[in-house]
N, C-alpha and C positions, 0 to 999 in steps of 0.2 A: 800341057805344060812344058816349058823349056827346061832343060837339065842345068845343073849348076856349071859354073864357067870357072871356078877355081876348086882346087889348086891346078896349076898347068901341068896335066899329065902330059908325058911324052915328050917334053922339052929335052933335047939331047944336051944336057949340061956338061957332058964330058968329051964333047965332040968340038968341032973346030968354031971359031967364031961365026963363020958364015952359016953353018949349020944350026947353030943355036939361034941367029937372028931369024933365019927362015921359019924355024919352029915357032918363035914368038910371035912372028907376023901371020902364021897361020891361026894360032890361038886368039889374036886380036880380032881377026876377021870372022872367026867363030862367035867370039864374045859379042861382037857387033850383031851378028845375025840372032843371037840368043837374046839380046836386049830387046831387038825388034819383035821377036816373037812374044816376049813377056809383054811388051806394050801392047801387041794385039791382042793378047789374052785378057789384059787388064780391061780394055776397051770392051771386048765381048762380055766379060762379066758385068761390067757397069751398065751395058745396054740392058741386060736382064734384070738386074736390080732396080734401076730406074723404072721399068714396067711393073714391079710389083706394087700392090695396094699399100697404102701408109696404114702401118699397124698401129700408130699412135705411141704413147708411152707405153712400153714393154719391160718391165723389170726382170722378168724371167719367164721362161715358159712354164715352170712348174706353178707360178702365180695364177697363170690364166686357167691351166687344166685343173688345178683344184677346185675352180668355181664349178666344175661339173658335179661334184659332190661334197666337198670339203671346205667351200667358202662361199661367202655371200655374193651374190650377184647384184648388179645395178637395178635388175628388173625393169619396171616402168619408168624409172629415173633414168635409163640408160639410152641406148640408140633405138629409134622406132624401127620395128620389124627386125631386130636382132632376135637370135635365139632366146637369149635370156628374157628379153622383152615379150616375146609371144608366149612363152611357157608361162611367165608370171601372169599375162593377161587371161590365159586359159584358166589358170589356178584360180585366180580372183574371181572370175565369172563364175566358179562352182561354188567357191567359198567365201563370198563378200557378203557384206551386210546388205540386206534388203529392206525397203521401205516402201509402203503402200499408200495411195492417195486417191481421194475423192475430188470432186469440183469445187471451187468457190461457187458463191452464188450466181456471178455472173462472170465466167471466165473469159479472159482475154490473153492477148499476145504478151502481157506483161506478167501478169498474176494468174494462174489456172487452178493450182493444186491447193487443196486443203485436207488436213488430217482428220477426216470424219468417216463414218460408215453410214450416213443417211443420205448423202447426196452424190449420186453417181454422175459421171458423164453422160450425156444423152446425144447420139448421133443418128441423124434423119437420113433415111435411103433415098436414093433417086429411083427412077422408074427403070429397072434392069440397068442401072448405072450407079455411079458413085454419088452419093448426097453431099451436100456442103461440107467443106472442112472446118471443123471445130477446133479451137485451141485447147490443148491439154496439159500443156507445160510451157510456161511464158520466160522471157528474158530475167525477170526479178525472182523466179522460182529457184529453190534449191532442193531438188527432189533426193538427195542422198545426205548421210550423216555430216555434221559440220567438219571442215578441214578437207573434204574429198572434192577434187576438181573436176572429175568426170564421171558420166553415168551412160547407162544403156536402159532403155525401156524394155523390161525383160519379160513381164508377164501380164495377163489381163484376167479379170474375173468378169465374166459377162452375167449381171443379175436378172436382165429382163429382155425379152424379145417380143414386141407386138406381133410378128407373125412367127408362130412357134411350129410351123409345118415345113416352110421352104428353106433351103439354104440360104447363109448369108455370107459375105465377106467382110472383113474390116481391115482398114489400110491406117498404118502409123507413118507420118510423114514428119522429117527433120530439116531444120535448116536455120539460116540466120537472117532470111529477108521475108519471104512470103511463102505460102503453101503452094502458089502456083509455079513459082520458080523452083523450089524444092522438087515438086513432082515432075517438071520437066527435065531436071538433072538426074532424075532416076533416084533420088534420095528418099526412099520409102521401103517399108516391108508390109507384107499382107499375110493374111490367113484366112483359111475357110472355117465357118461355123456351120455345124450341122444341126439344125432345129429338131426338137422332137416334141410333140405335144402330150406324151405321156408323163405325168406328174413325176418329178425327181429323176427323171431319166435324160434330161435335156442336156446336151453338150454345153457346157459353161457353168455347170453346178460346181466344178473344180478349175482352178487357174489353168488358163491355155499359155503356153510359152511361145514367145516372139523372139525373132532374130533381129538385131541391128547393130550397126557399128556403135563403139563408144563415142560420145560426144562432150565437148566441154560444158560444164555447167554454164547456164545462160543461153544454150541453144534452145531454140523453139521446137515443138511438137506440136502436130495437129492429127486429127482423126477423122476417117470417114467411113461410112458403111454402106453397103450394096444389098438391095434386095430385089425381089421381081416387082415389086409394088412401091409406088412413091410414097413417100410420107410416113413409113414404118421406122419406129425408133428402136435403136439398141443401146441399152443402159449398161455400164460397165465402171470398174476401177482399174487403176493402173498400180505396177510394182516397178521400182527401179534398183538396179545395183549401182553402188557407188565404188570408185577407183581413187588412189592417191594421185595418180599422174599417167 
């Protein structure tokens, strides 16, 4: 940075007029040089600050750092993928309210869920392949407590397997159009189910956890099952977590 240009040190005020004039002229030249240097410095500083990301409204550094431990964050009401957003999403995934659902009498892409424990979903397998996709959550379904706007299908309880000897797969698909488009986009999660014919020892006697991204309420979900024999049926119930935003 430039040095101060005043006071005019070194001007020989007790000398002849010519010497004083020369001294003043030297200081004017130096001052012009210093001003040019200052202008260049300001330009350099502006180039750096212009490249900084917009921090938005920031009242003070302490107001923001307090949010690490001493103040409320915006959480899921804030910026998607921010630290506060992600931490809140993880916390709510483990400590949110869960709702369990069975199937309506005839599930479709508008209404598929019903709060019962007597009518499970039924997904029929293909021949060493996925069977037909069945709707398990429709656009008109609200699989979470009232007021919550997002959900993830988090757990499955498999209650019956036609084939209790061979392994199974189950796939949960999610999207806004149809199951084929969602599958093509890769919008699905799957898990393996190991069957066991010994009574009371089959995988599925306890709920199985499933991973999938949070979705807006109103997003459709489908399920498919896979077995080594065509036409085998897997019966199951689903559980969803709800989120405020």
